[in-house]
VOLO-655337 format. One record per residue (C-alpha): y, x, z; residue number from 1. Coordinates in nm, 4 decimals. Layout:
BEGIN
- y:x:z:seq
- Y:X:Z:NUM
...
//
This chain:
BEGIN
- y:x:z:seq
- 0.0000:0.0000:0.0000:1
- 0.3368:0.1451:-0.1029:2
- 0.6517:0.0716:0.0945:3
- 0.9421:-0.0273:-0.1374:4
- 1.2051:-0.1729:0.0959:5
- 1.2404:-0.2697:0.4589:6
- 1.0616:-0.5996:0.3911:7
- 0.8519:-0.5899:0.0717:8
- 0.5329:-0.3915:0.0203:9
- 0.3661:-0.3202:-0.3137:10
- 0.0009:-0.4204:-0.2706:11
- -0.1055:-0.3387:-0.6259:12
- -0.1401:-0.4880:-0.9713:13
- -0.2036:-0.8595:-1.0171:14
- -0.5276:-0.7754:-1.2004:15
- -0.6782:-0.6408:-0.8757:16
- -0.6873:-0.9970:-0.7438:17
- -0.9494:-1.2031:-0.9280:18
- -0.8381:-1.5335:-1.0792:19
- -0.9377:-1.8150:-0.8427:20
- -1.0114:-1.5472:-0.5832:21
- -0.8508:-1.3443:-0.3074:22
- -0.7976:-0.9956:-0.1760:23
- -0.7519:-0.9054:0.1901:24
- -0.4625:-0.6864:0.3031:25
- -0.5302:-0.5358:0.6457:26
- -0.2344:-0.4757:0.8746:27
- -0.2238:-0.3590:1.2366:28
- -0.1539:-0.7159:1.3559:29
- -0.3639:-0.9335:1.1227:30
- -0.5523:-0.9596:0.7975:31
- -0.3670:-1.1376:0.5191:32
- -0.5489:-1.3096:0.2328:33
- -0.3637:-1.2850:-0.0979:34
- -0.4818:-1.5581:-0.3353:35
- -0.4522:-1.5828:-0.7145:36
- -0.4885:-1.9205:-0.8818:37
- -0.6262:-1.9885:-1.2297:38
- -0.2621:-2.0122:-1.3454:39
- -0.1797:-1.6667:-1.1993:40
- 0.0244:-1.8021:-0.9090:41
- -0.0026:-1.5849:-0.5982:42
- 0.0034:-1.6987:-0.2336:43
- -0.0511:-1.5215:0.0986:44
- -0.1914:-1.6677:0.4203:45
- -0.3264:-1.5194:0.7387:46
- -0.6985:-1.4824:0.6739:47
- -0.7916:-1.7316:0.9492:48
- -0.8585:-2.0995:0.9082:49
- -0.6631:-2.2992:1.1700:50
- -0.9838:-2.4865:1.2593:51
- -1.2333:-2.2228:1.3750:52
- -1.0888:-1.8983:1.2367:53
- -1.3038:-1.8823:0.9226:54
- -1.2149:-1.6203:0.6587:55
- -1.0033:-1.8126:0.4080:56
- -1.0329:-1.5241:0.1592:57
- -1.4003:-1.6193:0.1154:58
- -1.3201:-1.9827:0.0368:59
- -1.3241:-2.1622:-0.2967:60
- -0.9856:-2.1974:-0.4661:61
- -0.9173:-2.5171:-0.6550:62
- -0.5693:-2.5711:-0.7883:63
- -0.3242:-2.4670:-0.5173:64
- -0.5671:-2.5157:-0.2299:65
- -0.8524:-2.3215:-0.0702:66
- -1.1585:-2.4637:0.1041:67
- -1.2571:-2.2780:0.4213:68
- -1.6119:-2.1448:0.3836:69
- -1.7126:-2.2464:0.7377:70
- -1.6379:-2.6186:0.7620:71
- -1.4734:-2.7032:0.4279:72
- -1.1251:-2.7637:0.5661:73
- -0.8834:-2.7770:0.2713:74
- -0.5762:-2.5580:0.3185:75
- -0.2644:-2.5855:0.1022:76
- -0.1786:-2.2411:-0.0359:77
- 0.1960:-2.3150:-0.0494:78
- 0.2380:-2.4099:0.3152:79
- -0.0828:-2.3036:0.4898:80
- -0.1203:-2.6593:0.6206:81
- -0.4537:-2.8362:0.6461:82
- -0.4716:-3.1384:0.4183:83
- -0.6174:-3.4861:0.4590:84
- -0.7103:-3.5967:0.8091:85
- -0.7305:-3.2357:0.9368:86
- -0.4397:-3.0847:1.1319:87
- -0.3407:-2.7217:1.1721:88
- -0.1677:-2.4466:0.9820:89
- -0.2491:-2.0936:0.8686:90
- 0.0501:-1.8619:0.8815:91
- 0.1972:-1.8025:0.5348:92
- 0.3795:-1.4981:0.3958:93
- 0.6185:-1.4679:0.1003:94
- 0.4810:-1.2991:-0.2125:95
- 0.6291:-1.2203:-0.5515:96
- 0.5161:-1.0671:-0.8795:97
- 0.7371:-0.8167:-1.0584:98
- 0.6323:-0.6269:-1.3700:99
- 0.2681:-0.7175:-1.3095:100
- 0.2634:-0.5943:-0.9491:101
- 0.2255:-0.8057:-0.6355:102
- 0.4653:-0.7638:-0.3439:103
- 0.4072:-0.8999:0.0048:104
- 0.6860:-0.9607:0.2544:105
- 0.5531:-0.8589:0.5921:106
- 0.8321:-0.8915:0.8457:107
- 0.8910:-1.2661:0.8380:108
- 0.6151:-1.5228:0.8660:109
- 0.6878:-1.8579:0.7077:110
- 0.5552:-2.1709:0.8739:111
- 0.6070:-2.5275:0.7617:112
//
């Protein structure tokens, strides 16, 4: 991971994240799952389902949502919020793509 500014970190090229898949970025405080949709949108959530802490990075991505692999909770990739009748939220982090590279903002966590 290359440090570019006080807030944004270069975590590599977009191609290193599989379409409809995820890559985990390990930090001293938490693991962050960086997701790539079929349409090449990128989202970042703490790699813990708000239900029982399942690894969201191992879930199935459909549209702009991910299904937790443990109990099939559906988590919105934009907000980190559980959908349907489930309640809870995974912490989300800002991401951006510039010149084919993915940048993760690590100092501010965004919650709905």
